[in-house]
Structures are given as C-alpha cells and as structure tokens.
C-alpha positions as a printed Julia matrix, in Angstrom:
200×3 Matrix{Float64}:
 -3.47  -29.24   -2.06
 -0.7   -32.21   -2.32
  2.47  -31.57   -3.13
  4.85  -34.61   -4.55
  7.88  -35.44   -3.14
  9.98  -35.02   -5.87
  8.39  -30.82   -6.68
  8.98  -30.6    -3.05
 12.28  -31.68   -2.76
 13.05  -29.73   -6.5
 11.7   -26.04   -4.57
 13.62  -27.06   -1.65
 17.06  -27.72   -4.0
 16.2   -24.13   -5.4
 15.22  -22.51   -2.44
 18.98  -23.52   -0.88
 20.83  -22.53   -3.98
 19.62  -19.43   -3.5
 20.18  -18.7     0.08
 23.42  -20.21   -0.66
 24.07  -17.54   -3.03
 22.94  -14.68   -1.23
 25.48  -16.33    1.83
 28.14  -16.49   -0.56
 27.18  -12.57   -2.07
 28.76  -10.79    1.03
 28.53  -10.89    4.48
 26.6   -12.8     6.02
 22.95  -10.82    7.91
 22.91  -12.29   11.55
 19.78  -10.92   12.05
 17.11  -12.9    12.72
 13.52  -11.84   11.6
 10.75  -12.46   14.09
  7.32  -13.9    12.29
  4.07  -11.87   14.1
  2.72  -14.53   17.04
  7.03  -14.54   17.78
  6.33  -10.3    18.19
  3.55  -10.53   20.29
  3.15  -12.7    22.98
 -0.2   -13.37   23.1
 -0.39  -14.45   19.4
  1.17  -17.41   20.35
  4.51  -19.47   22.58
  7.35  -17.34   22.85
  9.61  -17.09   20.27
 13.08  -19.73   19.56
 16.08  -17.05   19.16
 19.4   -18.03   17.99
 21.85  -16.83   15.96
 21.99  -17.98   12.3
 24.0   -20.48   11.34
 26.36  -20.18    9.0
 26.6   -22.96    6.14
 28.24  -25.67    6.04
 31.82  -25.97    5.38
 30.62  -28.94    3.15
 27.99  -28.34    0.39
 26.21  -31.36    1.55
 24.22  -31.22    4.79
 20.47  -32.08    5.8
 17.79  -30.32    6.77
 14.94  -30.68    8.88
 12.53  -31.02    6.35
 14.76  -32.76    3.87
 18.32  -35.16    4.19
 21.01  -35.52    1.71
 20.53  -32.08    0.19
 24.06  -30.26   -1.46
 23.79  -26.92   -1.78
 25.33  -24.66   -5.17
 26.22  -21.35   -5.37
 24.26  -20.12   -8.66
 24.32  -16.67   -8.58
 26.1   -14.03   -6.77
 24.17  -10.47   -6.3
 20.98  -11.52   -5.31
 19.33   -8.97   -2.29
 16.55  -11.22   -0.01
 15.14  -13.5    -3.04
 12.28  -15.01   -2.09
 11.32  -17.21   -5.14
 12.71  -19.08   -7.95
 10.96  -20.79  -11.11
 12.92  -22.27  -14.01
 12.12  -21.52  -17.55
 12.33  -24.08  -20.22
 15.58  -23.1   -21.37
 16.71  -23.71  -17.88
 17.01  -20.27  -17.03
 15.67  -18.77  -13.75
 13.47  -15.9   -12.56
 14.29  -15.12   -9.39
 12.46  -12.72   -6.79
 13.64  -10.03   -4.81
 11.55   -9.48   -2.17
 12.31   -5.08   -2.55
  9.99   -5.49   -5.59
 12.76   -7.16   -8.4
 12.23  -10.49  -11.03
 15.63  -11.0   -11.97
 17.3   -13.44  -14.66
 19.41  -15.92  -13.97
 20.93  -17.45  -17.44
 24.26  -20.09  -17.16
 25.22  -19.64  -14.0
 25.23  -15.68  -13.81
 23.31  -12.99  -12.74
 21.86  -11.34  -15.9
 22.57   -7.41  -14.07
 19.41   -5.4   -15.24
 15.88   -6.15  -13.69
 13.27   -7.99  -15.42
 11.01   -5.28  -16.84
  7.46   -4.91  -16.28
  7.22   -5.97  -12.8
  4.23   -3.73  -11.36
  5.19   -1.52   -8.99
  6.08   -3.21   -5.21
  5.66   -2.04   -1.5
  8.46   -3.39    0.67
  8.27   -3.0     4.29
  4.98   -3.12    5.99
  4.01   -3.35    9.92
  6.57   -5.93   10.25
  9.02   -5.47    7.76
  8.29   -8.26    5.53
  6.3    -7.47    3.06
  7.27   -7.16   -0.85
  7.6    -9.15   -3.95
  6.64  -13.13   -2.8
  5.89  -15.57   -5.4
  6.2   -16.28   -9.19
  4.62  -18.88  -10.55
  4.71  -20.43  -14.21
  1.24  -21.53  -16.2
  1.24  -24.95  -16.1
  1.08  -24.82  -19.77
  3.94  -22.38  -19.99
  4.97  -23.5   -23.31
  1.87  -22.59  -24.86
  0.7   -19.44  -22.99
  3.84  -17.9   -21.72
  1.84  -16.56  -18.72
  3.82  -15.28  -15.27
  2.23  -15.14  -12.05
  3.64  -13.04   -9.21
  1.93  -12.84   -5.58
  3.24   -9.69   -4.12
  1.66   -6.14   -1.88
  0.97   -3.22   -3.95
  1.67    0.17   -2.95
 -1.77    1.65   -0.66
 -0.2     4.8     0.09
 -0.22    3.95    4.03
  2.51    2.11    5.89
  1.06   -1.91    4.78
  0.37   -2.75    1.09
 -2.5    -5.05   -0.1
 -1.66   -8.6    -0.9
 -2.09   -9.11   -4.53
 -2.1   -11.83   -7.44
 -0.48  -10.9   -11.02
 -0.42  -12.19  -14.48
  1.73  -10.71  -17.21
  3.14  -12.56  -20.41
  7.45  -13.86  -20.76
  8.71  -12.51  -24.09
 12.28  -14.0   -23.63
 13.63  -11.33  -21.56
 10.63   -8.89  -20.25
  7.4    -9.29  -18.7
  4.23   -7.47  -20.93
  1.11   -7.03  -20.17
  0.78   -7.3   -17.08
 -2.69   -6.91  -14.76
 -3.47   -7.7   -11.56
 -6.46  -10.11  -11.72
 -6.65  -10.79   -7.75
 -7.35   -8.21   -5.12
 -7.51   -9.57   -2.01
 -8.03   -6.13    0.3
 -5.83   -7.24    2.75
 -3.21   -5.4     4.09
 -1.39   -7.18    7.4
 -0.52  -10.38    5.42
  3.16  -10.84    4.21
  3.9   -14.4     2.64
  2.05  -15.42   -0.24
  2.37  -18.76   -2.63
  0.9   -19.59   -5.45
 -0.29  -23.13   -6.53
 -1.99  -24.8    -9.35
 -4.38  -27.8    -8.38
 -3.43  -31.34  -11.07
 -6.79  -29.93  -12.87
 -4.35  -26.67  -13.65
 -6.56  -24.55  -11.9
 -4.98  -21.42   -9.71
C-alpha cells in the first residue's frame, strides 16, 4: 500500500513526540530490545548493538528516515507508548503496550485509562507482545469506530494476534468486539492500515 509523504511525516512526528514524552517522563532506559532475527543467528545477520542515544540538546534533529524533525513533549507519564491517533477535537488516543489506551487532551495526560479495552497479553516469548496499533475508521466522524491490534490472552506464554473494533463515545470504547482472530501466537508488532477505498 502507498503511504503519502504527508501522512508518513505526520506519523513520524507523532512517534517522535510520543518517544520524547516517554524519555521526559523518567530515567532513560538504556536496554535495547532485539528483534527475533537478532536473537537467533540462523535467522539473519548479526545484530547491531549500541547504546540508545539520548535525545539531542536541541529539539530540532534529523532521523534516518526524515530530516528536519522537531521533538515536542506533549505528555509525561506514558509507559511504552506504541501508537497514537488524533481525534477530530485534537485529543490524542495513545496505546501503551501493557494494555492501556490513554487520552492526551490539551497537552495533558488524562490520569484514568480509557475504559472498554479488552484484556491484553503483554510479554510473550521475546517480551514484545501487548497492545499495538490503534486506528480510526476513515469515516470516523459518522461511524465513531476505533480499531485495536493486540495480543489476546491464550493461557500460554504467547498471546494470539487479534484485531478488534469498538465505538468511541467521547470518553470510552463501547461495544468492543474482535473482528479478526489470526490464530498466530508467535508474533509481535502489528499495524492497521486502510486502503484508498476505505477497506481495512
């Protein structure tokens, strides 16, 4: 699927802001998370292991993907934020990998997590499972649908990758139901994407 440079830039800026918020919320965690192929030498080339760099002293910086970025702290107190979407009123919904959706309104993190999020299994065999992506339906103004990609508890070490949909009532998710269950348990990151025709 094609992603416009504008939407990619918006996503990159949002991710940079969420990352900056986490970095500003407490001591810097220097432990590097390795991908599966980096843990098993037979899966790919050896890992590139280096210390996680601190944020630059200036709020302006370049990344490998996009030059001329500016980091702005929009919230403090998030724990492992994974994805963010912007609601029409300017508030942000942010997923935390541990299984919470949080609201940031007017530059402040609402202390209570969003109600209605299904039970999430975080951890997994490589410690990378949990609540992943969040997306709004392309016709969100009318439908109010919010999609979540997450790992559903299975009673074993690995959760099942699942896609859920709920309705946003202005403060919580209601009528949340799984609309796709993959059966896959040895998975980690998930992304939700809509095509130009509005199809998921």
